[in-house]
NUPA-778379 format. One record per residue (C-alpha): x, y, z. Coordinates in steps of 0.02 Angstrom, whole numbers, padded with zeros to 5 digits, always signed. Last residue first. Layout:
XYZ;...
END
This chain:
-01777+01048+00443;-01746+00928+00566;-01706+00774+00455;-01654+00614+00551;-01500+00508+00462;-01373+00518+00619;-01522+00481+00762;-01588+00311+00649;-01386+00282+00655;-01356+00289+00830;-01274+00386+00951;-01091+00458+00882;-01006+00512+01057;-01023+00679+01129;-00883+00794+01126;-00975+00947+01149;-01083+00904+01302;-01236+00813+01281;-01429+00831+01302;-01457+00932+01157;-01541+01063+01244;-01382+01096+01353;-01266+01110+01187;-01386+01235+01106;-01390+01317+01277;-01189+01341+01300;-01179+01377+01112;-01316+01516+01118;-01225+01601+01287;-01056+01571+01203;-01102+01675+01045;-01191+01819+01175;-01023+01834+01242;-00928+01852+01088;-01058+01989+01035;-01045+02068+01211;-00853+02072+01196;-00859+02148+01024;-00994+02302+01038;-00897+02346+01208;-00752+02353+01112;-00803+02454+00962;-00888+02576+01062;-01092+02624+01032;-01102+02749+00900;-01268+02684+00812;-01163+02609+00673;-01071+02492+00815;-01221+02451+00868;-01302+02414+00693;-01135+02304+00645;-01129+02188+00800;-01306+02162+00787;-01298+02105+00591;-01153+01999+00634;-01247+01917+00785;-01408+01894+00679;-01292+01816+00539;-01209+01687+00671;-01384+01634+00739;-01459+01616+00570;-01282+01528+00484;-01291+01405+00644;-01097+01354+00690;-01085+01198+00777;-00941+01154+00887;-00847+00982+00950;-00963+00868+00824;-01030+00724+00918;-01191+00668+00845;-01309+00764+00990;-01203+00930+00947;-01251+00921+00774;-01422+00889+00810;-01433+01049+00933;-01351+01145+00771;-01485+01085+00673;-01609+01143+00789;-01517+01314+00806;-01509+01334+00601;-01415+01282+00456;-01261+01230+00545;-01076+01228+00481;-00975+01093+00578;-00821+01096+00690;-00751+00932+00736;-00588+00925+00857;-00551+00745+00865;-00526+00642+01024;-00686+00508+00952;-00568+00466+00807;-00628+00308+00702;-00838+00299+00727;-00822+00480+00763;-00751+00535+00594;-00893+00418+00503;-01028+00486+00610;-00951+00677+00567;-00972+00625+00383;-01122+00548+00383;-01219+00676+00460;-01130+00821+00366;-01205+00750+00203;-01374+00718+00278;-01369+00905+00300;-01324+00966+00145;-01233+01120+00156;-01031+01106+00181;-00920+01167+00276;-00869+01043+00403;-00677+01058+00487;-00614+00908+00534;-00458+00948+00661;-00294+00880+00702;-00265+00755+00576;-00149+00607+00590;-00281+00465+00573;-00394+00573+00475;-00248+00581+00329;-00327+00625+00161;-00316+00451+00121;-00408+00403+00293;-00540+00513+00242;-00547+00418+00084;-00581+00257+00168;-00717+00327+00267;-00807+00384+00109;-00940+00527+00170;-00814+00634+00104;-00814+00589-00082;-00677+00650-00182;-00578+00775-00274;-00418+00863-00185;-00396+01042-00144;-00201+01113-00083;-00252+01286-00164;-00121+01359-00286;-00254+01456-00366;-00231+01316-00512;-00297+01198-00388;-00448+01305-00347;-00477+01288-00546;-00448+01105-00545;-00594+01066-00399;-00725+01177-00462;-00787+01063-00620;-00770+00882-00517;-00857+00974-00375;-00852+00828-00263;-00745+00931-00120;-00584+00911-00013;-00467+01026+00062;-00305+00981+00170;-00240+01093+00299;-00080+01150+00381;-00089+01313+00487;-00013+01482+00439;-00115+01585+00508;-00156+01661+00349;-00178+01516+00266;-00294+01430+00410;-00394+01608+00386;-00404+01578+00169;-00439+01398+00201;-00594+01460+00303;-00637+01581+00182;-00641+01443+00035;-00743+01342+00131;-00873+01462+00135;-00887+01513-00034;-00866+01328-00090;-00744+01210-00041;-00809+01082+00067;-00725+00967+00197;-00581+01043+00263;-00464+00929+00341;-00333+01019+00453;-00179+00965+00486;-00063+00883+00621;+00003+00761+00476;+00053+00785+00305;+00112+00612+00227;+00157+00439+00271;+00358+00503+00280;+00344+00618+00419;+00487+00748+00386;+00600+00745+00543;+00721+00637+00469;+00794+00781+00376;+00833+00881+00547;+00979+00721+00549;+01057+00680+00726;+00880+00630+00829;+00943+00532+00953;+00956+00360+01000;+01043+00321+01160;+01181+00187+01141;+01229+00016+01114;+01094-00097+01212;+00962+00011+01147;+00997-00053+00960;+00991-00252+01035;+00806-00288+01080;+00731-00174+00939;+00846-00243+00813;+00822-00427+00867;+00605-00397+00846;+00641-00319+00672;+00768-00467+00640;+00599-00582+00699;+00480-00488+00598;+00602-00491+00426;+00653-00685+00431;+00506-00743+00333;+00589-00619+00199;+00741-00701+00219;+00660-00877+00175;+00572-00805+00043;+00724-00712-00038;+00840-00872-00027;+00683-00987-00104;+00663-00865-00255;+00857-00844-00291;+00867-01038-00292;+00708-01078-00411;+00773-00948-00521;+00953-01027-00506;+00876-01194-00558;+00745-01132-00683;+00873-01029-00802;+00935-00850-00805;+00926-00751-00960;+00793-00839-01022;+00676-00702-01039;+00545-00776-00935;+00689-00805-00826;+00719-00626-00822;+00542-00565-00799;+00540-00693-00645;+00691-00615-00574;+00627-00459-00571;+00468-00487-00503;+00521-00607-00370;+00659-00491-00316;+00523-00354-00316;+00461-00442-00144;+00614-00405-00057;+00763-00460+00009;+00824-00466+00194;+00929-00325+00252;+00801-00194+00265;+00743-00213+00440;+00917-00264+00494;+00999-00116+00430;+00881+00002+00473;+00864-00062+00650;+01055-00048+00672;+01090+00137+00588;+00942+00190+00717;+01022+00125+00861;+01196+00184+00816;+01131+00364+00767;+01108+00438+00584;+01218+00543+00539;+01211+00506+00350;+01377+00419+00371;+01324+00319+00505;+01165+00272+00385;+01276+00209+00250;+01402+00090+00381;+01247+00009+00449;+01169+00009+00264;+01311-00083+00195;+01319-00207+00360;+01150-00242+00333;+01154-00283+00151;+01300-00400+00167;+01236-00485+00331;+01069-00534+00287;+01134-00578+00106;+01252-00709+00184;+01135-00761+00315;+01018-00819+00163;+01152-00877+00070;+01224-00978+00194;+01045-01047+00232;+01013-01094+00062;+01192-01150+00042;+01165-01284+00180;+01000-01348+00144;+01034-01371-00023;+00930-01517-00077;+00788-01515+00067;+00769-01330+00025;+00768-01381-00160;+00639-01496-00120;+00550-01370-00029;+00503-01282-00199;+00464-01117-00173;+00372-01054-00335;+00197-01057-00257;+00252-00944-00123;+00271-00825-00291;+00103-00851-00306;+00033-00836-00154;+00134-00663-00158;+00048-00606-00308;-00119-00678-00256;-00094-00540-00095;-00053-00404-00198;-00226-00438-00290;-00325-00433-00141;-00231-00290-00050;-00245-00174-00228;-00430-00225-00264;-00500-00156-00111;-00369+00005-00115;-00410+00035-00296;-00558+00178-00247;-00482+00249-00099;-00319+00286-00207;-00391+00349-00345;-00524+00488-00225;-00343+00560-00171;-00264+00559-00315;-00410+00659-00396;-00348+00841-00394;-00197+00783-00496;-00002+00777-00456;+00002+00593-00429;-00089+00558-00581;+00049+00560-00699;+00163+00462-00583;+00030+00330-00564;+00005+00303-00750;+00202+00314-00772;+00214+00149-00637;+00062+00082-00724;+00176+00071-00871;+00311-00012-00788;+00195-00129-00699;+00144-00192-00880;+00318-00231-00925;+00387-00176-01081;+00400-00202-01264;+00281-00077-01337;+00137-00194-01316;+00192-00213-01145;+00189-00026-01120;+00014-00013-01191;-00035-00156-01073;-00003-00078-00925;-00046+00107-00989;-00226+00014-01012;-00241-00087-00867;-00211+00054-00757;-00321+00171-00824;-00463+00034-00849;-00451+00010-00658;-00477+00197-00629;-00638+00215-00751;-00700+00070-00663;-00698+00151-00513;-00753+00324-00555;-00888+00223-00633;-00944+00135-00492;-00937+00295-00377;-01079+00373-00481;-01066+00581-00489;-01055+00614-00688;-00954+00757-00661;-00821+00626-00614;-00821+00534-00750;-00786+00716-00864;-00646+00761-00738;-00582+00595-00748;-00565+00590-00929;-00491+00772-00943;-00359+00714-00822;-00321+00563-00905;-00318+00611-01091;-00193+00744-01139;-00064+00706-00984;-00069+00507-01033;-00063+00538-01224;+00098+00645-01194;+00151+00508-01046;+00130+00352-01147;+00201+00434-01323;+00357+00482-01199;+00381+00302-01145;+00373+00237-01314;+00493+00351-01387;+00617+00338-01234;+00607+00133-01239;+00635+00148-01439;+00801+00238-01408;+00850+00134-01248;+00810-00024-01352;+00932+00054-01495;+01051+00090-01363;+01063-00066-01281;+01026-00174-01451;+01207-00064-01482;+01262-00097-01335;+01250-00297-01336;+01331-00280-01527;+01244-00439-01600;+01153-00593-01517;+00994-00503-01521;+00949-00421-01387;+00747-00416-01295;+00811-00500-01140;+00929-00349-01127;+00789-00216-01149;+00661-00299-01034;+00796-00324-00910;+00836-00143-00911;+00660-00087-00916;+00623-00193-00788;+00760-00100-00660;+00739+00066-00723;+00551+00037-00640;+00629-00032-00502;+00754+00097-00432;+00606+00209-00385;+00546+00073-00281;+00724+00070-00200;+00734+00244-00165;+00572+00256-00090;+00621+00090+00016;+00771+00200+00089;+00697+00340+00122;+00531+00234+00221;+00700+00142+00312;+00777+00327+00376;+00591+00386+00429;+00558+00217+00518;+00750+00233+00593;+00733+00374+00666;+00554+00362+00737;+00404+00413+00652;+00344+00251+00552;+00369+00169+00719;+00187+00151+00782;+00229-00038+00811;+00098-00107+00674;+00115+00053+00566;+00334-00009+00570;+00280-00195+00532;+00170-00148+00377;+00292-00032+00321;+00439-00166+00322;+00310-00295+00239;+00248-00205+00094;+00442-00105+00075;+00516-00279+00066;+00683-00251+00018;+00813-00222-00136;+00988-00269-00162;+00923-00459-00211;+00863-00383-00382;+01018-00295-00412;+01143-00398-00362;+01031-00561-00463;+01018-00426-00627;+01220-00396-00630;+01255-00582-00611;+01153-00603-00734;+01232-00480-00855;+01414-00524-00796;+01376-00698-00823;+01355-00808-00657;+01478-00942-00590;+01484-00910-00418;+01635-00787-00427;+01492-00697-00525;+01350-00698-00395;+01464-00650-00270;+01532-00496-00397;+01322-00444-00409;+01284-00470-00222;+01428-00337-00189;+01409-00232-00347;+01224-00229-00294;+01243-00182-00111;+01342-00046-00159;+01244+00023-00288;+01059+00012-00211;+01137+00068-00054;+01214+00210-00128;+01047+00284-00196;+00940+00258-00020;+01057+00349+00059;+01089+00497-00064;+00950+00499-00143;+00809+00447-00035;+00920+00543+00117;+00974+00686+00044;+00800+00711-00061;+00698+00687+00092;+00570+00852+00076;+00598+00854-00122;+00552+00678-00146;+00416+00724-00051;+00346+00865-00130;+00365+00812-00323;+00245+00670-00278;+00320+00483-00280;+00152+00407-00197;+00053+00405-00352;+00214+00307-00440;+00197+00187-00295;+00024+00152-00297;+00035+00104-00496;+00177-00008-00445;+00065-00102-00320;-00071-00108-00444;+00035-00197-00585;+00125-00311-00467;-00045-00366-00401;-00104-00372-00605;+00016-00509-00594;-00104-00618-00472;-00243-00628-00623;-00132-00673-00740;-00031-00798-00634;-00192-00907-00584;-00225-01040-00733;-00034-01013-00762;+00019-01099-00587;-00059-01265-00617;-00155-01378-00496;-00162-01265-00365;-00230-01357-00195;-00383-01400-00098;-00496-01459-00246;-00353-01556-00323;-00309-01638-00141;-00440-01767-00143;-00339-01853-00270;-00217-01918-00157;-00084-02022-00231;-00087-01939-00390;-00134-01774-00304;+00015-01776-00216;+00123-01637-00289;+00000-01521-00279;+00044-01522-00065;+00191-01415-00121;+00266-01389-00275;+00108-01364-00379;+00051-01258-00241;-00039-01249-00072;+00090-01264+00043;+00212-01140-00045;+00070-01027-00086;-00006-01031+00089;+00193-00993+00158;+00194-00839+00038;+00011-00784+00061;+00046-00771+00279;+00194-00707+00247;+00134-00549+00156;-00017-00570+00289;+00113-00518+00440;+00091-00631+00583;-00046-00566+00752;-00113-00731+00767;-00281-00672+00728;-00184-00586+00559;-00131-00775+00514;-00319-00835+00540;-00390-00690+00431;-00260-00744+00315;-00303-00931+00290;-00500-00914+00272;-00556-00806+00145;-00381-00744+00046;-00344-00919+00051;-00521-00954-00009;-00508-00843-00161;-00336-00917-00205;-00409-01079-00187;-00570-01044-00278;-00457-00985-00432;-00360-01159-00442;-00535-01248-00454;-00601-01088-00579;-00435-01124-00699;-00448-01322-00687;-00627-01339-00703;-00632-01244-00877;-00823-01247-00903;-00885-01300-01064;-00945-01472-00999;-01031-01391-00863;-01135-01284-00991;-01171-01462-01085;-01217-01521-00931;-01335-01396-00893;-01406-01407-01074;-01429-01590-01034;
END
């Protein structure tokens, strides 16, 4: 009886819909990846097929479909909307001052002009089609944006982010990401306006917006960093993850209470945390949630695709898709040439960014919620955007085939030499204590790029105030190392004094980068032999190094010529190195052995 009461108290509709979403992530997406397709397109297609407008519309005829389709999109919209919140938060985290400064001309020049011109042209077409001026402007702005998720994934998979087209595409996408927050703010302000003077309503709403966002920024600056320092000092990774999720959702809720979207609040939170020492650790903490929630968002977007709409207006839908891609591509190619990109790069940028993007769904959905856009226009626009997004991989293939036929690609703008994904060719210094600080000082002296990491939440802020590029985080976490640029790094230098931690770090590095230079601190000769066995390139035993320096000081003090002493010390150091490597039974570049070997204690 008790079990029956529990069962009756459960909302089966909500749970069955949630199971469909999770099942899609666990079954459909791995299949999509196996066939080399974009996961975003997989989620969109799955949502369209399994949603209430797809197979879900046949439940009355085939009741069994109830357990394999989403009955009511409202049951999962709350969870899926968190995907947009997380995406805006990460975009805010990515918009560091250094990145904006390095690519400012392409971001604020090429990117901004693309947004303005595309919005105007598409808005004029929407106005001629019968939309009112504000609605036409919203439609133009939403359709002017491209898909960051799909384009970056395609370029990353093709290893083309560092090409001319890849870097220019990244700059335009970054400008579009910057434009999302003002766009959502504009829609929120216009949607909340009364029937009186639009200008007066906008002015009042902008004033309220400035006050509300100012309060969020002030409170965020006062509270966020001390909060993360307090949590980091406890040393519990699960508590750090919980705090990160709390900050994202709390700022989103605060913005929603102030009359804006949750995504806008999360964006502000990302900006506030972008320059802190916790940036890398936060990116690592939310990465698993971000991928799943963003996928669920695309699934719910796919649920809004009505195949009947496509069947009713196939001509206008195909014409609209072709027109949107043609207009945006032409504008992008023209601007790219104006900003001194080569023809091949301009063609590839134009075709890659010609389709619509995921934030069109966000903007159109918000405008529909406020009643600014009716359901018919919203459905058509969502279908149009989805169709063009699905064509992005094919357009990328066409661009790569077509561009070389025009002329040879050349680097025409020095600003394109800026790597869009952050630092590369750098050294990752693990540990920023006394030893790590000396290492970083020498790297600075020789003008070699580095990024230092440490798990001491109290020491990291002080070092950052001194101008050091130090981040808080756990270097034994492979995802954190990747967030620090492990895949693009030139070396990893381990300066910590915990043998088990060193073993784990070396193992994680060697698991993904067997070719990387790995230099590690060691306690003594036995520890050095162990490190050579698990794959370090070079180990520096403290006892041996101290004895060599002591011998050097003594010999020079006794009157032996400094040149001879230095040469003999170097020779003896090399003898020790070779002896330790041979005793370890491997060369310096030996791969990682087994988990048991990694975790052995030698002292």
